[in-house]
C-alpha positions as CSV (number, residue, x, y, z in Angstrom):
1,M,39.0,52.1,41.9
2,K,39.2,51.1,38.2
3,T,42.4,49.8,36.7
4,Q,43.4,49.1,33.1
5,D,43.2,45.5,31.9
6,K,46.8,44.2,31.5
7,R,45.7,42.1,28.5
8,I,44.8,45.1,26.4
9,K,47.7,47.1,25.0
10,I,48.1,49.2,21.9
11,G,48.4,46.8,19.0
12,T,46.1,44.2,20.4
13,R,44.1,42.4,17.6
14,F,40.5,41.2,18.1
15,V,37.4,40.4,16.2
16,K,34.0,41.9,17.2
17,G,31.5,39.3,18.3
18,G,33.9,36.9,19.9
19,A,36.9,34.9,18.6
20,R,35.0,31.6,18.5
21,N,32.8,32.9,15.7
22,E,35.5,34.0,13.3
23,L,33.3,33.6,10.2
24,R,30.2,35.5,9.4
25,S,26.9,33.8,8.5
26,K,27.9,34.0,4.8
27,G,31.2,32.3,5.4
28,E,33.3,35.4,5.1
29,P,36.0,36.1,7.7
30,R,35.2,38.9,10.2
31,R,37.2,42.1,10.1
32,V,40.2,42.1,12.3
33,R,40.3,45.2,14.5
34,T,43.4,46.7,16.2
35,V,43.6,48.8,19.4
36,V,45.3,52.0,18.4
37,D,44.8,54.2,21.5
38,I,43.7,54.1,25.1
39,Y,41.7,57.0,26.6
40,S,41.7,57.4,30.4
41,T,39.4,59.8,32.2
42,Y,40.3,61.1,35.7
43,N,38.2,63.2,38.1
44,H,39.4,66.3,40.0
45,A,40.7,64.1,42.8
46,G,43.0,62.3,40.4
47,E,41.0,59.0,40.5
48,L,40.7,56.9,37.3
49,V,37.0,57.1,36.4
50,R,36.8,55.6,32.9
51,I,38.9,53.7,30.4
52,T,37.9,53.5,26.7
53,Y,39.7,52.0,23.8
54,V,40.1,53.2,20.2
55,S,40.2,50.6,17.5
56,E,40.8,50.6,13.7
57,H,39.8,48.2,10.9
58,D,39.9,48.2,7.1
59,F,36.7,48.7,5.1
60,L,36.7,49.2,1.4
61,K,40.4,50.1,1.5
62,Q,39.8,52.8,4.1
63,K,40.8,52.9,7.8
64,I,37.7,53.1,10.0
65,K,38.3,54.3,13.5
66,V,35.9,53.5,16.4
67,E,36.4,55.5,19.5
68,D,34.3,54.0,22.2
69,V,35.1,50.3,22.4
70,P,34.5,48.6,25.8
71,A,37.2,46.3,27.3
72,A,34.7,43.4,27.3
73,T,34.4,43.5,23.5
74,I,38.1,43.3,23.1
75,I,38.7,40.6,25.6
76,R,35.8,38.5,24.2
77,G,37.3,38.7,20.7
78,L,41.0,38.4,21.4
79,I,43.0,36.7,18.6
80,E,45.7,34.4,19.8
81,E,48.9,35.3,17.9
82,K,50.9,32.2,16.9
83,L,54.5,32.4,17.7
84,T,56.8,31.4,14.8
């Protein structure tokens, strides 16, 4: 049975393509994406079948929403928040 990854919560910030490569080939910083929703799909027996994440990022002063982000993409690109 599938379970939701405890590292991914609403508000989690990540970069697509992995956190190690935070700069694009042109030297520009990658877009920071934020998890804004979690979709869970259950079958008729009440078993969790699928979990997908919804992310948002800014592009040309607009909010772009991507609805089918896999957990592996988010985990690979996690941004460590510095505590101040």
